[in-house]
Structures are given as structure tokens and as C-alpha cells.
C-alpha positions in Angstrom: 33.1 175.6 67.7 29.5 175.6 68.9 29.1 171.9 68.1 32.3 171.1 70.1 31.0 173.1 73.1 27.7 171.3 72.9 29.5 167.9 72.7 31.6 168.8 75.8 28.5 169.8 77.8 26.8 166.6 76.8 29.8 164.5 77.8 30.1 166.4 81.2 26.5 165.8 81.9 26.7 162.1 81.1 29.8 161.7 83.2 27.9 163.2 86.2 24.9 160.8 85.9 26.3 157.9 87.9 26.9 160.2 90.9 23.4 161.6 90.7 21.9 158.1 90.4 23.5 157.0 93.6 23.1 160.1 95.6 19.7 161.3 94.5 16.9 162.6 96.7 16.7 160.6 99.9 13.9 158.1 100.3 14.6 158.0 104.1 12.4 160.2 106.3 15.2 161.6 108.5 12.7 163.4 110.7 11.2 160.2 112.0 12.6 157.1 113.8 11.3 153.6 113.8 12.5 150.9 116.3 12.1 147.2 115.6 13.3 144.1 117.5 13.9 140.9 115.6 16.2 138.1 114.7 18.9 138.5 112.1 18.2 136.4 109.1 21.2 137.5 107.1 23.6 140.4 106.4 24.8 141.6 103.0 28.2 143.0 104.1 28.9 144.7 100.8 29.6 148.1 99.3 28.3 150.7 98.5 25.8 149.9 101.3 25.6 146.9 103.6 22.1 145.6 104.4 20.9 143.9 107.6 17.9 141.7 107.2 15.6 140.9 110.2 12.6 138.8 111.0 10.3 141.0 113.1 7.0 140.2 114.8 4.5 143.0 114.4 1.9 144.1 116.9 -0.5 141.3 115.7 2.2 138.7 116.3 2.7 138.1 112.5 6.3 137.8 111.3 7.5 140.4 108.8 10.8 140.7 106.9 12.7 144.0 107.5 15.8 145.3 105.8 18.0 148.1 107.2 20.6 149.9 105.1 24.0 150.6 106.7 27.2 152.2 105.6 29.6 150.4 103.2 31.3 147.2 104.4 34.7 149.0 104.1 33.5 151.9 106.4 31.9 149.4 108.9 35.1 147.4 109.1 37.2 150.5 109.8 34.8 151.2 112.7 35.2 147.7 114.1 32.1 146.1 112.8 32.5 142.5 111.5 30.3 140.0 109.7 30.7 137.7 112.7 28.8 140.1 114.9 25.7 139.5 112.8 25.0 135.7 113.2 21.6 134.5 111.9 19.2 134.0 114.8 20.7 136.7 117.0 18.1 139.0 118.5 18.8 142.7 118.0 17.0 146.0 118.4 17.4 148.5 115.5 16.5 152.1 115.4 16.6 154.0 112.2 14.8 156.4 109.8 11.9 154.7 107.9 11.9 154.5 104.1 9.2 156.7 102.7 7.8 154.3 100.2 8.8 150.8 101.5 7.1 150.1 104.8 9.6 147.6 106.2 12.9 149.3 105.4 15.0 151.7 107.5 18.3 153.6 107.4 20.0 152.1 110.5 21.2 154.6 113.1 21.6 152.4 116.2 21.7 148.7 116.8 21.6 147.0 120.3 22.5 143.4 120.8 20.9 141.1 123.4 24.1 141.3 125.6 23.7 145.1 125.8 26.4 145.9 123.3 25.4 148.7 120.9 26.7 150.6 117.9 25.7 153.8 116.3 25.8 154.1 112.5 29.0 156.2 112.5 30.5 154.9 115.8 32.6 152.2 117.4 31.1 149.2 119.3 29.9 150.1 122.8 30.5 147.2 125.2 27.7 146.1 127.6 28.0 147.4 131.1 29.2 144.1 132.6 32.0 143.8 130.0 33.0 147.5 130.5 33.4 146.8 134.3 35.5 143.7 133.7 37.8 145.5 131.2 38.2 148.4 133.7 39.3 146.1 136.5 41.8 144.2 134.3 
């Protein structure tokens, strides 16, 4: 009986490992924000987490590659986000929590496009002021 109990505990522990591996201790410093402006180089619109890749000029004028983690592609689609919104070469401003150990990564919280449209990590797309006014009149 003792061997069976030990086997069941071992099995239960092993079954929980994938969940722990994905949702372990956060590497994101949620007490800080970083804001970068750059051009989109590509988007990995995938699950479990989408990634936005940017080419950003640092204070010295040197180009750096940044990657910002987002929610899953499925969650983003349900909130109105589409792959088409993230065309390579588009300039965006991203605010997010920095990665503790990788200096050019962030956990995206807000993105602002050149036309003034913006989106929060868990929100719907916010239209630029000019487009809001046009929609309100129509």
C-alpha cells in the first residue's frame, strides 16, 4: 500500500511539472516600466505568448534588437488585435515591464502607433483622436 501511495504521489508531481515550468517565478520586473520607440521587424503571432520584435535606436544612436512578450495570439485576436496591424517597418512606441536578466526584452503593457492608435495589453484598440471624431460624426 505504501508503494502505491508513493507511486501516486510521484505521478501527481510529474503531472504538475508542465504547469510549473510555464508559470514559474516571473522574470519580469513588474515594479518598473521601460518605454522604447522603434520599427517593427517582425511579429510572432503565436501561442502561448506572441512576441513583437523591434529595431530600436539607443541613446548613442546605435540600433538594438528588442523583443516584447504579449498575450497569446488567441487572446489578442479576441481583443481585436490582428497580424496586419504589425507590418514590418511600422514605427511604434512600446511601454512594458523590463526582463530582469535580458536587457532588451519587455512584457508589453501598452503600444502606441504613429497614427495615435493605441492598445493596452488586456484591452481593445483605441482609435486616434482624428478617427474617433470622424466615427462620432458618422
